[in-house]
Each structure stands twice: as C-alpha cells, then as structure tokens.
N, C-alpha and C positions, 0 to 999 in steps of 0.2 A: 527336227531341231526343237527345242522349247524356245518360246518366245517369252520375253519379261518384259514389263513396265516399272521403271523405278519412281517412286514418287518423293517428294520431298522439297526442301528449300533451294530455290535456284541460287540464293546467294552462297551455299557452301561449294563453290566451284569447284574445289581440290578433293571435296569428299565425293561429287557427282561424277569427277573424272576417274575416282579410283574403284568405286562400284561398278562403274562401266567395264572398265578392264578386267574387274574382279568375274564379272558374270561372263563378259566375251570370252575370257580364258577356260572358262567352263563349259564352253559349248553352246550359251544361250544367244537368241538373237535379239538385241535389246531394241526394242521397237520404238521406245520412246523414255524422256529423261528430262529434270527439271531444266529450263533453258532460262537465260536472262531475256527480257523482252526488248527486242530491237527498237532502236530508234524511230521516232516517226509517229504517227497517230495511235495513242496509248490503246484506246478503245479497239481500233482495227488488229493492230497486231495482238493484243490479248485475245479476241475473239477467235483468231487464227490457230493460236496455241491451245487453246482451249478445246475446238473442234477437232483438230489432229490429235490431242493428247486423248481426248474422252471417245475417239473412232479406235484409237488403239488399245484402249480399255476393254475395247468390246472385242477385240481379235488377240488378247493375250492370252496364254496358259497360265502365267504366273506373274503375281503381283509383289513387288517389295518395298515397303515404307520406309524410306531411309530417313529415320527419326534421330538422327544425330543429336548430341546436348547443343541447346543454343543458349546464349546469354544466362547462362548459370541455372536452365532448366533442365532437367534429366528427361530425355527421350521426346523433346518437343515436337508436338505435332500443332502445325498452322492450319488455319481455316480451310485453306484449299485442298492440304494435304488429307484433312479428316473427310472432306467433300469426296475426293477420290477413293479414299478407303472406304466409305459408304456404299459410295455407287459400286464398286465390286463386291461387296458383302451382299447388297441386296439383291444384285444381278445371279448371285450364287443361290439366293433362297427363292426369289421369284420368278426367275428365267431358267432354272435348270443349267444355269452355269456350273463349271467345273475348275473355276479358276483357284490355283494355289496361292494362299493371302498369305505374306509374312510381314512383320514390322521387326525393325533392328531391335528395339528393346520395348520394353512395357514404361508407358510415360507417367511419371510422377504425378504424386497425388493432387499438387496444385493446380493441375490442368482440369478444364471444367469438362472436359469428356474424357478423362482418366477412368471414370466408373464404366463408361459404356464400352471403352475400349478391353477394359476387364472383364467385362460380361461376355464379350464376344472370344477373349481368350477361353474363358472358362466354358463355354459351349463348343470349342475347339473350332469355331467359324475362322478366324485366323492362328496364325502361331509366331512365338519369336523365333526369329532366323538362327538358326545354330550352323557356324561354319564347319565344312568338313575338315577334320584335321587329317595330317599325314604328309606324305612328299609333295604334293601339289599346294600346300598350305605355305610354303617356305619362301621366304623373300622379305620386302620391306613392307611396312604397314605406313602408308603415308596418309592417313586418316587422322589429324591433330585431336579431333574431338573421342577419339578412341584412345588416345595416348597421353592421357591426363597425368598419371603417377605409375613409378614402374611397380608400385603396389599393386594397383588394380591391374597391371598388364600381368602380373606373374600369376594372380589369383584367379583369373577369369580364361578358362579355356576355350571360349568362344572368340578370344582376340588373338588369334595366330596371324604372323606375320605373312603377308600375301604379295605375290609379284605385282607391281601396279602396271596401268595401262600403258604409263610411259616410261618404261624400262628401256635404257636405251638399246640400240640393235647390238651392241656388243659389250653386254653388261658383264663386269669382273666383279670377282667376290670382293667385299667391303663391309664397313663396319657402318650403322646407322645410327643416329642419334633419335631418342626417344624422350618425350616430355618437353617443358619449357626451359627446364634448368641444364639440360645436355650431361645431365648427370648420369643417367642409364643409357647403357649402350647394349645394342644386338651385336655380340661378338663371333657369332658363328656365319663363315663365309656363306654367301647368299648364292644357291645354284638357280640357273636360268631355265625356266619351265620350257618342256620340248616344245611349245607354241611358239615361242620365240626363238627363231633360229638366226645365226648370224646370215648377215646380208652378204651374200657373194656378186651381187648385181653391178656390173662396172657402169656407173653413172655417169662416167666420163666419155665414153665412147659414142661417137656421132657419125653422121654421114649426111649426103646432100638429097634430098628427098626426090629432086628433080631427077636423079639418076638411079633411084633405088627399083630394083625390079621385082621388090618380095611379094608374094601374091596376095599378101593381107591388104596392100596398097593399090590393087589392081582398078578398084572403082573409082579411085581418083583419075580425073582427066589432066592433060598437061597444065590448062590453066588454073586449075585446082592446086596442082603441087606448085607452081609458080607462087601462086598466092601464098600457101602454108611455108615454102621457104621466105617470103618477106616476115612473116609472123616470127619465126625463129630459124634463122641459117642453119645452124646445126642439129640438124634433128636427133634426138637422143635415142639411141638404139635401143634401149632396155624397153621402151614405148611399143614398141613392135610386137612382143607376145602379147599385152594386153589388147592392142587393136586386133590382132587375129583370131580374138574369142569368137565365137560364133553369135553369141548374144549379141554383139556390139556389130560384127558385120552385116546384119540385117537392117542396120538403121541405114546403109547406102540405098535402098529402096524407099525410105520414107522421106517425106518432103518438108522442107523448114515451114512453109506456107500453108501446104494444102490447097491451094489456089492455082494449079497447074493443069486441071483436067477440065475445063470448061472453056468457053469463047470470052469470058468477061476478060482474062487476061492471058496476053501474048509474050511471056517469058521469053528471052534469048537462051536462056540455060536453065538447069534443074540444079537447085542448091540442096543438098540432102543434109540431114541430121548427121549422118556420119561424117561427113567434111567439116560442118560446125563444130561437133565434138572435139575432133583433131584439132582445129583450130583454138577452140576455147584451152585444150591441154596444152598446148604450145606456147600460148600466152601466158597460163600460169607458170609454166616451166621457166621462160625465159624472165619473169620478174620475181620468182620465188627459188627457183632450182631445189624444191623440193618435191620429193617424189610422190608422198600422201596426197597433196594438196593436187598435184597433177593429173594422178588418176581420178581423183575426185572430179577434177574437170572434165575428163575424158568419158567417164561413166554418168554425168548428170543427167543425161537425156537416155539411159540404158532402157528406162521403161518405157518411153514413148512408143505407142502402137502406131500401128497405120492411122494415117490422117490426124496424126498428132494432135494438134490444138482442137480440131473438130470434136475430138473425143472429150474435152475438155467442155466444149459446147454442150456435148449432149449429156455430160454428167451436170449439167446446171453450173458450171466453172469457169464461165466466158470471163468475169472480171478479173478473177488472179491467175487461171490456167495454170493451176500447179495439181490437178486431180490426180494426173497420171503419174506425177512423181514418187505418189505413195508406194507405190510398187517396186522402186529403185533397190532398195534394201534386200526386197524379197527375191528379184533376179539376181543379184550379185551372190546373196547367199545360196539361192539354189543353184548355182553353176559349180560343179566340181572342179571343173578346168579352172575357173576363176579364183576360186577359194585356195586352189593350190598353187598359183601363183602369188598371192596375197601370202599365204602361208611361209612358202619358199622366202619371200622378201621380208619376214616380219612384221607384218601389217595386217591389223585388224579390219575385219569388215567394216565395223562403224566408223572407222577413221578415214574411209572412202565412199560411204553411201549416202552421204549428207553434204553436197559442195557449198550448203549454206554455212557451214562451219567456218570457212575461209572468205575472209572479205575480199582478197584479189580474184578469187572465183566468183564470187557471187555477193551482192548486198543489196540493201533496200532502195528500189527507184526514188529520185532520179538520176542516184550516184552512179559512177563509172566503176564496172566491174569486167573481168575476162568474157564472162557469157555475153553481155548487153553491148560491150565493144565489138566481137567477133561478129554477130548476127548482122549488126549495122554495117560493118566492112563488107561481110561477103553477101549479103541482100543487095547492098547498094552496089556491087561489083558484078555478080551474077546473074541479078533478076531486073533490078531497075535501072541500070547503068549510068548511075550517075556520077561514078568515077571510074579510073583504069587502075590498073596494077601500079602504075608509077604515082598516082597521087594516094593511092592505099600506101604505099611506101613512106610518102611525104608526110602524112596523118601520124603512123604509126611509129615513126622516128621521133615524133614529139612526145610519144606517151612515156611517163614516168610513174614512180610509187611515190605518194605524198601522203601527207597524214590530214586527216578530215576533222571537223570541229570536235569529234569526240576522241581525237588522239588514235585513230583506228587506221590501219594502211589502206589507202585507195588509189586505185589507176587515176591519172590525171594529165593534165597538158604541160607542157615546159612554157609555152609561148601564147599569149592571151590573142593576138590573131590567128593562129593556126587554128584554136579552139573555136572561135567565132566561125571561121571558115566551115569547119565542119559540123557546126550544130545548123548553119544555114543550108549548107548543101543537103545532111541527112534528114532533116525535119519532114519533107515530102514520104519519106519511107515510112516515118512513125506515123502519119497522117494515114497511109496507106493500110497500115493494121487495123485502124478504127473505121475506117470508110464503110459506106453502106454496102460496097461491093463485098467486101471482106466479112461483114457483119452476115449478109445474106448467104453469100457463099458457105462460110464453116457452119451456121447454124443448119443449112439445108443438108450438108453432108453430114452431121451429126444426126439430124432427124432421119433420115435414109438408113444410115447405120443400125439408129435404134429400132427402126421398123423391122430392119433385116434379123436383128437378135430376137426382137419379139415373135418372129414368123419362124424363127429357129432356122431360117437359112445360114445364119453366122451365129458364131459365138465370140466371146470376147477373147478365146485363145485363138482364134481365128486371126485376129488382128495381130498376133504377135508371130503367127506361122506363114502368112499370106503377104505377098507385097501388095501396094496400093492399085497397081495395074492388075493383078489377078483378082482381088476385090470388085474392082468395077467391071471386070468382064463377067464375074458371078451375078453381080445387081442386075447387068444387061440380059443375062440368060436364065435366070432363076425361075422363071415362069410366072413370076407375079407382075402382071401387066401394071397396075398400080403403082409399083416402084420402078419398075425399068422404064416406063414411058416418063414417068417424073424426072428419071435422071438423064434421059434423053433430051428431055425438053431443059433442063439445067445446061447440058453441054452445049445446046445451041443458042441459048440466051445472050446477047451481046450486052444488055443493059439491066438493071434494076430499078423499080420503084422507090421514092421515098414519100412518106405522108404522115400526116398528125393524126390520121384515124384509118383504123383498120380496114383494109380493103377486103371485101367478100369474094370469094370463089376464087381467091388468088392465094398463092405460097406468102404468107405474111409472119414477119417476127419483130418482137419488139424487144431484142436482147441488148444488155448493156455490156459493153466491152472493156478490157483493160486498157487503160490509157499509157502508153509506151512513149518515152522521150527523157532525155538526159540532161542535167545541169553538173557538168564536169567541174572538178579543181582545176584550179590553174596556178602554177608554181608562184611564190611572193619572190620579188625582186629584192635584191638585197638582204634585208633582215626580217622584211615583211612576212607576215601568215601566208599560208595558203590559201586561196578564196575560192568561192564559186563564181562560175563565169556570171552568173547573172547579179553577183557583186558588183562586178567590174564593168559589165557591159549594161548601158541603159537599152540598148537597141535589142540584146539577146533577152535581157530582162522582159522587155514588150512582147517581144515575139512569141515567148514560152508561155506568157500568161495568157495571151491571146489563144494560143494553141490549147492549152489546159481548159479554159474558159469556154471554149466552142462546143456547143451543144449539138448532137447530131439529132437527125430526125427520129420521131418516136418510132417511126413503124417503117421497114422495110423488106422488100421481098422480090419475088417474079412475077411476072405475067404470065403464070400458068397454075392451073387449080394443083394442089397436093395437100392433102392433109394426113399426118404423119400417124401411123397406127400408135394406139395406146395398149397399156396392159390388160 
C-alpha cells in the first residue's frame, strides 16, 4: 500500500477532509495531514506536531502539497508548507529517497518562492498532480476553492467530481450545487464508489456482557465483566467482531502498568490493555452512539507492545508516552481481517486509527475523556483498590457530556461534590504513575528490553508476538548472565532509592515522566456555564496545584549494579 503525507494550510478543514477521503478511496495510507494546533501550551503542542509530521515525511512514498487558493492568491504556499516541500525535495536529492512529490497547482507569480517551485517543476523533481479520470472520479467535489466558477470547472480536465470522505453510508443519487451563486449544477446522478458499501450492521442489537460466552471475551474475568457492564449495561453486539481480531486479542497479555512483575508492587489483580480498551470503547459508545468513534476508542492502544509504557521509556518518550501510538495506523491497515470489517461497514481506516480526532475519546490533559476516565476507574478498582464496583457506579452515573471553554464536547460531572470526592480518592493513583518506584521500574525494564534487542536476543517484532511472561522467561534463560541476573535482582527488590546525586555502582536513572491528573468540568447550575472543578473548589485547586508543583527526586534506581548495553 502506498503511503502519502498531505501538506497545506490547516485552516482549510473542508479541503483537508476532502483530500484525505480522496486518497483513502484510492488505496493510499494517509500518514499525516494538516491539523489545527490543540489548545494548551502552543510551543509544546506545535513541537509535537512538527516532530510527528517530519517523522512521517521520512517514511512516506508520496508527498502531496494541497496548495489551494487562499485570500485571492492562486496556489498559495505558506512558509511551513514550503519548508515541508523543500525538506522532501532535498531528501530525494541528497539522501537517495524516491518520494513522489506532487503539488495541486503552480503558485502564482506574486509569491516569493514561485521561481524556485517553477524551477523544481522544470527539473521534474516535483509534478503538478493530475487526477485520474473515469469511473472512479465521479461524485461530488466538496472543495470550494476548486469550484469558483462554472467556466473553470468546464474547462479544466483535472477538476473532476470525486466521492468525498464524508459520503453518507446510504448515499442516494442527488444534484450538487457548485460555486457561490448556486447557478451551476451537477445534474448527473452520483454513483457510490465500491469502497463505500451500505452498512448492514445492526447497531441496535445488544446483550448482557456478564452472560456472554463468546470466545473473544474469554480473557475477561467475572469482575471485569461486572465492571464493563457498569460502563455500558447494553453491550453493542456489533463490537464483538472487532474485539475478536487477533491483533486486538493479544492485548489481554499486556499490562496497563508494566509494574506487575517485581516485588515493589503486590497488585491484587491484573489490569490488561484488553480490558482497558474495551472499557474506553464502551464509554465512547454510551456517550456518542457513534460507531467510528467507538472503534477508534477500542483500537487506540492496538499498537501497544509487550511492556507498553516501558517501551515508551526505552524510546526516550517518558514525558508524553505516545511513541508506540505511531504504529496504530500501520497495524490496522496491515490487518486484512480488520480492513475487511471496516470495508463492510463503510468506514475508512483513517477514521478509526487516530482517536485524538474525537474529544470524547481523548483530549489534552488535564481534561476528562474516555481514555483518562477508564484507566482511572479500572486501575483504582483492580490494582489500587481505592474503590469497589458500587463506588465505580456512583461516580460513573454522575458523568455527562458538557461543553468546555472552547465549545468542544467533553466528559464532566453533574455534581460538584461527587467530582471533588472523585479527585480526592483518585489522586493517589496519579501520584503512583510518577513515583520513584514507577520511574525506576519502567526505565529499568525499558533498558533491559533495549539491551536484549542490541544483543539480538529479541526484536521489536517479538514484543508483538510474545506475551510479557514469555519475554521474562526468555530474559532469565537467554544465557546472558548480566541481563538475567539484573532482572532477578529487580524481581527481588522491595525498595528504590531517591537521591539528588548519581549513585555509583548502582542502577540509576534521572528520567522525567508524564504528570497525569485531571481537572474535570462540572455542570453549571441553572443558567450558569460549565466550569472546571478548580474554578469552583478552592480546596481542590490547592490540592492539584500542590500535586503539579511537587518535584520528584533527581535520581532514582535500585541498589544493585546494572549498566545497560549500548549500540
């Protein structure tokens, strides 16, 4: 499958959606595309976008610059888009890359870089994209900047109506308006592409998960099922076929914390990514009843390897813990079975491979979304025992959909007192995620796995094929005494040290970690607006500020010697 990165202005949301659907419908995997910068620290969020986008530029087969007309300028190319175009061109020239590079149209003369782009076109380094004509090109053209006048549409063979990514599941022949004066019509009935099939899934069929004996749900314990029934009493039957996929089933052996295998923690139960992911899907389904968003929630962790966040530590991504998510799209698209299900349900892979698109499923911390809510509930229930099923129901029944400061839907609480109680009870679990115990454990396991990979005892592929228990057995029996003895020492360790200076001849790390906590919305009374709990409660505000401002020890580690292997 060809991979493509779409470049251009993030302000042109309709055009971005159109081109994503256009290339998806022609068998491309859209690795990245222009996105609006999320709310939060602009520099931090922009840095994330740049890193992810340029990483995808290094891995794509095709680059498409969506230089639509903007503000009266033909073929407008902004500074960022020009930088991205230049980067791909130079990679082809200097690093023997063979990326196909297309621009939508030649930029107008008034743009400062027009001569440079024209030179690249003359050299054949880039090309103006020409849409294929014929049966696959029929449909609505939903890009306003390409449909400025009827004369232009009639004279340009490159501008053929194309099926949009937003085509309804049961599209009917229709007549579409073109242009701003609605004077010109496309009077031809619109055939639906074969890719978009009518959805025959019965979305209303449900069952009781505590009574279901389907093989795909066997990894769930009785308590798992009771918990999941609270999240969604009427389990959607259509979801079972997506749960049954082998790429998802393997998550039943992946731990949510990766801290289950030593003596530092004595968890009473095992909380798997499998249970967590089903929980996220059920929360999304309950509050949206949207199939695409629910599948995106279900598969948001499908790229989690064995030892999950320890691999983020291994990748140097302890502060965001998102490095493994980059493979989500690849795993979904690489599964013929999953793609067949999506195809049958008329869903594009791009619509379910990035749950960040859906604010009910995920949003920026410390806001509340299905992912953050679920792991707070399930880890508190199964691992830390800070509440039981009755209390889970009590808190969950108070959850509703509210509008945040930006007018975006977000999960929140109906009652302030319930929200306050939830924050106070759950805060110790958030403290546990950044504790010295957690930092030392996750970095140590990450270093052990990396050392195993360097010595070729393991490969990254093994982390997706073997269970965590199987990998631990292999670490202990691989014949490398340095690694096996270090892991045995870790398993026996009952404490970690904290220090402001490096300890010699000891395993030591100074890794900085992600600060997990929530500041939920609370429903406004009468006509009042919904507000953050920190705006309503001085005590919660002080508590969370103290939590955020707390500084961990500079160094932490174990009182045994281990130096990870290096390349």
